[in-house]
N, CA and C atoms as an extended XYZ file, in Angstrom:
411
Properties=species:S:1:pos:R:3:atomname:S:1:resname:S:1:resid:I:1 pbc="F F F"
N        -6.913       36.707      -10.625 N   MET     1
C        -7.154       35.914       -9.009 CA  MET     1
C        -5.822       35.294       -9.433 C   MET     1
N        -5.091       35.354       -8.211 N   SER     2
C        -3.473       34.471       -8.358 CA  SER     2
C        -3.699       32.802       -7.863 C   SER     2
N        -3.185       31.866       -7.915 N   SER     3
C        -3.520       30.707       -7.670 CA  SER     3
C        -3.446       30.538       -6.221 C   SER     3
N        -4.625       29.443       -5.534 N   LEU     4
C        -4.703       28.914       -4.628 CA  LEU     4
C        -3.619       28.660       -3.908 C   LEU     4
N        -2.919       28.527       -2.447 N   ILE     5
C        -2.218       28.011       -1.523 CA  ILE     5
C        -2.856       26.619       -1.320 C   ILE     5
N        -1.988       25.379       -1.965 N   PRO     6
C        -3.022       24.101       -1.479 CA  PRO     6
C        -3.201       24.414       -0.095 C   PRO     6
N        -4.003       23.115        0.298 N   THR     7
C        -4.618       23.082        1.616 CA  THR     7
C        -3.601       22.219        2.517 C   THR     7
N        -2.853       21.127        2.074 N   THR     8
C        -1.798       19.983        2.222 CA  THR     8
C        -1.367       20.562        3.904 C   THR     8
N        -0.469       21.417        3.634 N   ALA     9
C         0.032       22.172        4.977 CA  ALA     9
C        -0.665       22.585        5.931 C   ALA     9
N        -1.523       22.697        6.014 N   TYR    10
C        -2.779       23.230        6.552 CA  TYR    10
C        -3.184       22.205        7.310 C   TYR    10
N        -3.799       21.181        6.167 N   LEU    11
C        -3.745       19.669        7.052 CA  LEU    11
C        -2.978       19.307        7.767 C   LEU    11
N        -1.680       19.185        7.727 N   ILE    12
C        -0.551       18.774        8.218 CA  ILE    12
C        -0.326       19.005        9.516 C   ILE    12
N        -0.659       20.514        9.857 N   ARG    13
C        -0.463       21.495       11.081 CA  ARG    13
C        -1.504       21.162       11.681 C   ARG    13
N        -2.668       21.086       11.012 N   ALA    14
C        -4.003       20.326       12.310 CA  ALA    14
C        -3.901       19.144       12.456 C   ALA    14
N        -3.508       18.097       11.857 N   ILE    15
C        -3.553       16.421       12.385 CA  ILE    15
C        -2.675       17.028       13.241 C   ILE    15
N        -1.075       17.764       13.329 N   HIS    16
C        -0.188       17.680       14.042 CA  HIS    16
C        -0.688       18.022       15.575 C   HIS    16
N        -1.003       19.077       15.300 N   GLU    17
C        -1.713       19.814       16.871 CA  GLU    17
C        -2.668       18.506       17.261 C   GLU    17
N        -3.763       18.340       16.681 N   TRP    18
C        -4.716       17.396       17.261 CA  TRP    18
C        -3.889       16.308       17.806 C   TRP    18
N        -2.317       15.897       17.092 N   CYS    19
C        -2.116       14.426       17.994 CA  CYS    19
C        -1.628       15.126       19.606 C   CYS    19
N        -0.813       16.275       19.546 N   ILE    20
C        -0.630       16.758       20.721 CA  ILE    20
C        -1.422       17.209       21.302 C   ILE    20
N        -2.297       17.427       20.951 N   ASP    21
C        -3.355       18.251       22.382 CA  ASP    21
C        -4.013       16.834       22.739 C   ASP    21
N        -3.952       15.504       22.074 N   ASN    22
C        -4.621       14.612       22.508 CA  ASN    22
C        -3.590       13.205       23.226 C   ASN    22
N        -2.294       13.749       23.330 N   GLY    23
C        -1.512       12.972       24.142 CA  GLY    23
C        -0.811       12.239       23.055 C   GLY    23
N        -1.105       12.490       21.693 N   LEU    24
C        -0.151       11.410       20.955 CA  LEU    24
C         1.099       11.675       20.380 C   LEU    24
N         1.613       10.675       19.611 N   THR    25
C         2.675       10.958       18.972 CA  THR    25
C         2.390       11.266       17.354 C   THR    25
N         2.872       12.252       17.073 N   PRO    26
C         2.484       12.739       15.435 CA  PRO    26
C         4.070       12.070       14.694 C   PRO    26
N         3.420       11.209       13.262 N   HIS    27
C         4.527       10.886       12.562 CA  HIS    27
C         4.298       11.634       11.231 C   HIS    27
N         5.218       11.769       10.275 N   LEU    28
C         5.163       12.121        9.265 CA  LEU    28
C         5.759       10.766        7.767 C   LEU    28
N         4.690       10.311        6.972 N   LEU    29
C         5.198        9.548        6.251 CA  LEU    29
C         5.666       10.385        4.749 C   LEU    29
N         7.086       10.148        4.557 N   VAL    30
C         7.690       11.189        3.704 CA  VAL    30
C         8.228       10.045        2.351 C   VAL    30
N         7.469       10.453        1.060 N   LYS    31
C         8.007        9.803       -0.235 CA  LYS    31
C         9.034       10.623       -0.478 C   LYS    31
N        10.534        9.868       -0.147 N   VAL    32
C        11.945       10.173       -0.405 CA  VAL    32
C        12.244       10.497       -1.899 C   VAL    32
N        12.946       11.874       -1.828 N   ASP    33
C        13.360       12.081       -3.392 CA  ASP    33
C        14.487       12.986       -3.579 C   ASP    33
N        15.143       13.407       -4.235 N   ALA    34
C        16.329       14.375       -4.785 CA  ALA    34
C        15.674       15.373       -3.556 C   ALA    34
N        14.699       16.172       -3.662 N   HIS    35
C        14.330       17.218       -2.694 CA  HIS    35
C        14.408       17.508       -1.414 C   HIS    35
N        14.747       15.870       -0.759 N   THR    36
C        14.141       15.901        0.707 CA  THR    36
C        15.295       15.579        1.356 C   THR    36
N        15.818       16.105        2.418 N   ARG    37
C        16.843       16.090        3.698 CA  ARG    37
C        16.977       15.179        4.680 C   ARG    37
N        16.916       13.795        4.488 N   VAL    38
C        16.288       12.968        5.609 CA  VAL    38
C        17.968       11.681        5.726 C   VAL    38
N        17.976       11.544        6.912 N   PRO    39
C        19.054       10.079        6.629 CA  PRO    39
C        18.748        9.476        6.047 C   PRO    39
N        19.571        8.965        4.917 N   MET    40
C        19.027        8.147        3.760 CA  MET    40
C        19.420        6.290        4.361 C   MET    40
N        19.903        6.657        5.870 N   ALA    41
C        20.066        4.905        6.067 CA  ALA    41
C        18.726        4.146        6.432 C   ALA    41
N        17.596        5.331        7.059 N   TYR    42
C        16.811        5.082        7.749 CA  TYR    42
C        15.167        4.742        6.246 C   TYR    42
N        15.690        5.175        5.182 N   VAL    43
C        15.105        5.137        3.928 CA  VAL    43
C        14.869        3.748        3.571 C   VAL    43
N        13.412        3.531        3.450 N   LYS    44
C        13.077        2.030        3.001 CA  LYS    44
C        12.087        1.850        2.391 C   LYS    44
N        12.429        1.417        1.175 N   ASN    45
C        11.528        1.775       -0.184 CA  ASN    45
C        10.904        2.586       -0.941 C   ASN    45
N        12.061        3.832       -0.571 N   GLY    46
C        11.980        5.343       -1.005 CA  GLY    46
C        10.880        6.060       -0.103 C   GLY    46
N        10.768        5.375        1.393 N   GLU    47
C         9.822        5.991        2.433 CA  GLU    47
C        10.365        6.248        3.621 C   GLU    47
N        10.317        6.840        4.447 N   ILE    48
C        10.392        6.883        5.856 CA  ILE    48
C         9.533        7.829        6.652 C   ILE    48
N         9.125        7.257        7.924 N   VAL    49
C         8.522        7.842        8.609 CA  VAL    49
C         9.430        8.621        9.752 C   VAL    49
N         9.107        9.810       10.051 N   LEU    50
C         9.547       10.232       10.636 CA  LEU    50
C         8.754       10.745       12.022 C   LEU    50
N         9.319       10.991       13.567 N   ASN    51
C         8.610       11.075       14.547 CA  ASN    51
C         8.535       12.850       14.431 C   ASN    51
N         7.348       13.814       14.750 N   VAL    52
C         7.308       14.619       14.720 CA  VAL    52
C         6.930       15.334       15.949 C   VAL    52
N         7.163       14.420       17.077 N   ASN    53
C         6.520       15.305       18.297 CA  ASN    53
C         7.766       16.793       18.756 C   ASN    53
N         7.181       17.053       19.605 N   TYR    54
C         7.943       18.186       19.962 CA  TYR    54
C         9.528       17.687       21.245 C   TYR    54
N         8.963       16.281       21.614 N   THR    55
C        10.090       15.827       22.929 CA  THR    55
C        11.262       15.149       21.657 C   THR    55
N        10.669       15.178       20.196 N   ALA    56
C        12.064       14.422       19.659 CA  ALA    56
C        12.603       14.692       18.533 C   ALA    56
N        11.841       15.919       18.170 N   VAL    57
C        12.654       16.978       17.822 CA  VAL    57
C        13.151       18.028       18.127 C   VAL    57
N        13.817       19.561       17.586 N   LYS    58
C        14.462       20.751       17.851 CA  LYS    58
C        13.764       21.496       16.961 C   LYS    58
N        13.675       22.931       16.814 N   ASP    59
C        13.004       23.624       15.737 CA  ASP    59
C        12.414       23.388       14.806 C   ASP    59
N        11.044       22.917       15.175 N   LEU    60
C        10.360       22.443       14.328 CA  LEU    60
C         9.506       23.237       13.504 C   LEU    60
N         9.477       23.092       12.314 N   HIS    61
C         8.688       24.533       11.910 CA  HIS    61
C         7.845       24.094       10.128 C   HIS    61
N         6.499       24.557       10.493 N   ILE    62
C         5.834       23.368        9.418 CA  ILE    62
C         5.259       25.250        8.405 C   ILE    62
N         5.873       25.116        7.031 N   ASP    63
C         4.910       26.242        6.444 CA  ASP    63
C         4.548       25.755        5.217 C   ASP    63
N         4.018       26.317        4.552 N   ASN    64
C         3.717       26.335        3.679 CA  ASN    64
C         4.087       25.593        2.137 C   ASN    64
N         5.556       25.267        2.480 N   ASP    65
C         6.212       24.769        1.610 CA  ASP    65
C         7.261       23.730        1.825 C   ASP    65
N         7.510       23.299        3.091 N   ALA    66
C         8.140       22.544        3.598 CA  ALA    66
C         8.170       22.169        5.463 C   ALA    66
N         8.381       20.990        5.672 N   VAL    67
C         8.723       20.976        7.397 CA  VAL    67
C        10.428       20.750        7.320 C   VAL    67
N        10.689       21.442        8.593 N   VAL    68
C        11.799       21.694        8.716 CA  VAL    68
C        12.186       21.763       10.317 C   VAL    68
N        13.248       20.542       10.367 N   PHE    69
C        13.587       20.469       12.057 CA  PHE    69
C        14.791       19.511       12.189 C   PHE    69
N        15.579       19.647       13.577 N   SER    70
C        16.734       18.502       13.993 CA  SER    70
C        15.926       18.002       14.240 C   SER    70
N        16.645       16.518       14.637 N   ALA    71
C        16.917       15.562       15.384 CA  ALA    71
C        17.837       14.308       15.023 C   ALA    71
N        17.856       14.030       16.381 N   ARG    72
C        18.772       12.610       16.280 CA  ARG    72
C        19.216       11.602       16.106 C   ARG    72
N        19.700       10.948       15.303 N   PHE    73
C        19.506        9.974       14.449 CA  PHE    73
C        20.650        8.694       15.232 C   PHE    73
N        20.538        8.084       15.694 N   ASN    74
C        21.509        7.100       16.437 CA  ASN    74
C        22.378        7.659       17.172 C   ASN    74
N        21.921        9.074       17.563 N   GLY    75
C        22.735        9.432       18.736 CA  GLY    75
C        23.436       10.998       17.815 C   GLY    75
N        23.360       11.087       16.309 N   VAL    76
C        23.997       12.041       15.603 CA  VAL    76
C        23.099       13.282       15.293 C   VAL    76
N        22.899       14.512       15.574 N   ALA    77
C        22.079       15.408       15.266 CA  ALA    77
C        21.915       15.690       13.689 C   ALA    77
N        20.812       15.672       12.950 N   GLN    78
C        20.527       15.637       11.406 CA  GLN    78
C        19.456       16.705       11.437 C   GLN    78
N        19.969       17.315       10.448 N   HIS    79
C        18.896       18.927        9.758 CA  HIS    79
C        17.858       17.967        8.764 C   HIS    79
N        16.565       18.061        9.113 N   ILE    80
C        15.771       17.474        8.273 CA  ILE    80
C        14.979       18.687        7.272 C   ILE    80
N        14.498       17.732        5.994 N   TYR    81
C        13.962       19.290        5.098 CA  TYR    81
C        13.069       18.457        4.585 C   TYR    81
N        12.042       18.820        4.222 N   VAL    82
C        11.206       18.130        3.488 CA  VAL    82
C        10.371       18.525        3.286 C   VAL    82
N         9.728       18.729        2.006 N   PRO    83
C         8.894       19.671        1.010 CA  PRO    83
C         7.698       19.083        1.332 C   PRO    83
N         6.612       19.919        1.214 N   ILE    84
C         4.766       19.408        1.633 CA  ILE    84
C         4.615       18.431        0.425 C   ILE    84
N         5.063       18.865       -0.552 N   HIS    85
C         4.365       18.122       -1.565 CA  HIS    85
C         5.011       16.239       -1.656 C   HIS    85
N         6.120       15.935       -0.941 N   ARG    86
C         6.751       14.861       -0.510 CA  ARG    86
C         5.897       14.055        0.490 C   ARG    86
N         5.418       14.670        1.536 N   ILE    87
C         4.378       14.390        2.581 CA  ILE    87
C         3.129       13.193        2.311 C   ILE    87
N         3.486       11.982        2.455 N   GLY    88
C         2.785       11.109        1.886 CA  GLY    88
C         1.302       10.796        3.279 C   GLY    88
N         1.486       11.220        4.240 N   GLY    89
C         0.792       11.329        5.459 CA  GLY    89
C         1.068       12.188        6.813 C   GLY    89
N         0.061       12.268        7.691 N   VAL    90
C         0.713       12.504        8.826 CA  VAL    90
C        -0.832       12.032        9.878 C   VAL    90
N         0.231       11.069       10.900 N   PHE    91
C        -0.708        9.933       11.496 CA  PHE    91
C        -0.172        9.978       13.171 C   PHE    91
N        -1.205        9.656       13.980 N   ALA    92
C        -0.786        9.660       15.170 CA  ALA    92
C        -0.171        8.116       15.686 C   ALA    92
N         1.214        7.745       16.114 N   ARG    93
C         1.874        6.408       16.038 CA  ARG    93
C         0.619        5.559       16.939 C   ARG    93
N         0.316        6.041       17.691 N   GLU    94
C        -0.723        5.267       18.591 CA  GLU    94
C        -1.888        4.033       18.005 C   GLU    94
N        -2.554        5.078       17.071 N   ASN    95
C        -3.691        4.718       16.736 CA  ASN    95
C        -3.993        4.570       14.904 C   ASN    95
N        -3.003        5.258       14.241 N   GLY    96
C        -2.889        5.264       12.321 CA  GLY    96
C        -3.661        6.349       12.088 C   GLY    96
N        -4.802        7.155       13.132 N   GLN    97
C        -5.649        8.108       13.063 CA  GLN    97
C        -5.054        9.044       12.299 C   GLN    97
N        -5.008       10.029       11.361 N   GLY    98
C        -4.653       11.005       10.467 CA  GLY    98
C        -5.190       11.644        9.295 C   GLY    98
N        -4.255       11.480        8.420 N   MET    99
C        -4.595       12.111        7.225 CA  MET    99
C        -3.544       12.144        6.109 C   MET    99
N        -4.074       11.274        4.962 N   PHE   100
C        -2.783       10.627        3.793 CA  PHE   100
C        -3.288       11.183        2.892 C   PHE   100
N        -2.160       11.444        2.003 N   PHE   101
C        -2.096       12.311        0.469 CA  PHE   101
C        -1.310       11.845       -0.679 C   PHE   101
N        -1.601       12.118       -1.666 N   GLU   102
C        -1.145       11.264       -2.810 CA  GLU   102
C        -0.209       12.363       -3.058 C   GLU   102
N         0.975       11.558       -3.364 N   VAL   103
C         2.069       12.078       -3.744 CA  VAL   103
C         2.601       11.434       -5.238 C   VAL   103
N         2.725       12.554       -5.838 N   ALA   104
C         3.004       12.455       -7.572 CA  ALA   104
C         4.214       12.059       -7.662 C   ALA   104
N         4.665       11.023       -8.350 N   ASP   105
C         6.341       10.391       -8.661 CA  ASP   105
C         6.971       11.328       -9.831 C   ASP   105
N         6.398       12.312      -10.156 N   GLY   106
C         6.838       12.985      -11.339 CA  GLY   106
C         7.438       14.112      -10.816 C   GLY   106
N         7.415       15.453      -11.718 N   GLN   107
C         8.132       16.534      -11.705 CA  GLN   107
C         7.766       17.173       -9.974 C   GLN   107
N         8.372       17.922       -9.952 N   ALA   108
C         8.354       18.641       -8.390 CA  ALA   108
C         7.647       20.160       -8.836 C   ALA   108
N         6.605       20.686       -7.972 N   PRO   109
C         5.975       22.011       -8.618 CA  PRO   109
C         7.606       22.627       -8.665 C   PRO   109
N         6.708       23.801       -9.574 N   GLU   110
C         7.618       24.722      -10.018 CA  GLU   110
C         8.485       25.707       -8.861 C   GLU   110
N         9.942       25.481       -8.712 N   PRO   111
C        10.466       26.224       -7.320 CA  PRO   111
C        10.396       27.806       -7.457 C   PRO   111
N        10.147       28.208       -6.355 N   ASN   112
C        10.279       29.693       -5.944 CA  ASN   112
C        11.528       29.974       -5.321 C   ASN   112
N        11.184       31.084       -4.575 N   ASP   113
C        12.599       31.643       -4.009 CA  ASP   113
C        12.382       30.853       -2.486 C   ASP   113
N        11.292       30.450       -2.392 N   ARG   114
C        10.786       29.808       -0.544 CA  ARG   114
C        11.510       28.147       -1.285 C   ARG   114
N        11.390       27.859       -2.272 N   ASP   115
C        12.060       26.504       -2.488 CA  ASP   115
C        13.243       26.026       -2.384 C   ASP   115
N        13.987       26.704       -1.875 N   VAL   116
C        15.740       26.404       -1.961 CA  VAL   116
C        15.863       25.458       -0.768 C   VAL   116
N        16.499       24.688       -1.087 N   VAL   117
C        16.684       23.405       -0.181 CA  VAL   117
C        18.078       23.923        0.681 C   VAL   117
N        18.219       23.874        1.631 N   PRO   118
C        19.099       24.448        2.309 CA  PRO   118
C        20.504       23.309        2.169 C   PRO   118
N        21.944       23.730        1.954 N   THR   119
C        22.755       22.689        2.169 CA  THR   119
C        23.586       22.281        3.343 C   THR   119
N        23.227       21.081        4.177 N   ILE   120
C        23.857       21.201        5.103 CA  ILE   120
C        24.447       20.411        5.557 C   ILE   120
N        25.861       20.760        6.142 N   GLU   121
C        27.293       19.435        5.764 CA  GLU   121
C        27.392       18.948        7.280 C   GLU   121
N        27.150       17.635        7.602 N   THR   122
C        26.972       16.974        8.267 CA  THR   122
C        28.678       16.678        8.694 C   THR   122
N        29.032       17.193       10.038 N   PRO   123
C        30.472       16.758       10.673 CA  PRO   123
C        30.575       15.488       10.917 C   PRO   123
N        32.058       15.138       10.434 N   GLU   124
C        32.359       13.565       11.016 CA  GLU   124
C        32.230       13.182       12.397 C   GLU   124
N        31.737       12.099       12.776 N   PRO   125
C        31.822       11.909       14.290 CA  PRO   125
C        33.722       11.794       14.570 C   PRO   125
N        33.951       12.152       15.655 N   PRO   126
C        34.965       12.254       16.637 CA  PRO   126
C        35.516       10.287       16.224 C   PRO   126
N        36.947       10.353       15.960 N   PRO   127
C        37.333        9.202       16.033 CA  PRO   127
C        36.843        8.314       17.519 C   PRO   127
N        36.692        7.047       17.289 N   ALA   128
C        36.653        6.509       19.111 CA  ALA   128
C        37.653        6.424       19.811 C   ALA   128
N        37.607        6.900       20.929 N   LYS   129
C        38.831        6.921       21.694 CA  LYS   129
C        38.919        4.954       22.138 C   LYS   129
N        40.386        5.130       22.656 N   LYS   130
C        40.640        3.764       23.088 CA  LYS   130
C        40.019        3.568       24.333 C   LYS   130
N        39.692        2.324       24.797 N   SER   131
C        39.452        2.343       26.025 CA  SER   131
C        40.894        2.167       27.225 C   SER   131
N        40.163        3.157       28.257 N   HIS   132
C        41.548        3.185       28.904 CA  HIS   132
C        41.290        1.771       29.990 C   HIS   132
N        40.620        0.859       30.026 N   LEU   133
C        40.147        0.328       31.376 CA  LEU   133
C        40.786       -1.339       30.784 C   LEU   133
N        41.339       -1.503       31.743 N   LYS   134
C        41.837       -3.336       31.712 CA  LYS   134
C        41.654       -4.124       32.323 C   LYS   134
N        41.649       -5.478       32.087 N   VAL   135
C        41.067       -6.777       32.685 CA  VAL   135
C        41.891       -7.067       33.968 C   VAL   135
N        41.220       -6.932       35.319 N   VAL   136
C        42.529       -7.260       35.935 CA  VAL   136
C        42.100       -8.585       36.356 C   VAL   136
N        42.849       -9.616       36.904 N   LYS   137
C        42.531      -10.880       37.616 CA  LYS   137
C        43.110      -11.207       38.725 C   LYS   137
């Protein structure tokens, strides 16, 4: 018999759907490491909390290996990649109800072809334009 697929991804999808169905805002608690792709400026103590409501993200995809989506941080679009094994919880912002998981601080699970982390280059923001407005007395 082959190894079983872990239940974590299924539980994340279920709690996410429960939040949406109840008009709540689903959030993910992520333990950031070298395998995660998140805006590092928002990481505190090795963690980041991400709003994964459909109104806050674009192209959300939660499969058995990772959560992937695009979102804006301070007006700049970012591609987010979070391996399932780095998610410490999924919960509703409004009441904290959800499910939390133990995240091992050791080695990541053995990679397979689906675990390839995409490399996304973020373009430099255009230089700020000088204001054309003048102070008139």
